[in-house]
Every structure is written in structure tokens, then in C-alpha cells.
C-alpha angles and dihedrals in degrees: 000000000000106000117179122211115251110273091225094057097095090049091065090074099087092043093050091044091054092046094047092046091050093048092046090050092049101043109016103035090128086093091049126201097351095054091052093045095049093046091050093047095047094047092041095055097037096085092047092051091045090052092051093046091048092051093047094048094047094041091062095056 
């Protein structure tokens, strides 16, 4: 079974980064700028990393 990751998965990064930054700003702003920046970066890169991991794991088999 050779399933490919969805081609749109890496493109979720900017959308998730904006959403996470907005939520962090709204609910967790006690940490200020750095909390928002870290949340946006982590959530922005998560789909890209997941796509690469998925490709690597399924490419081996």
C-alpha cells in the first residue's frame, strides 16, 4: 500500500500559523510577543514537517 501524503498538506502552514498566532494573542498574551511568535512558528512549520516525515516513512517501504 503506497499512500502518498496530500499535496496540499505543506500549504496549511501559513493558515495554521495565522490561526495559532491569533489564538495565542487572544488567550495567552500574558507571554506577549514571544508567545505569539513561537506559537505561530511551531504551528506554521508543523504541516511541512509532517509532510516530510510522511514521505520519508512511506518511501522506505
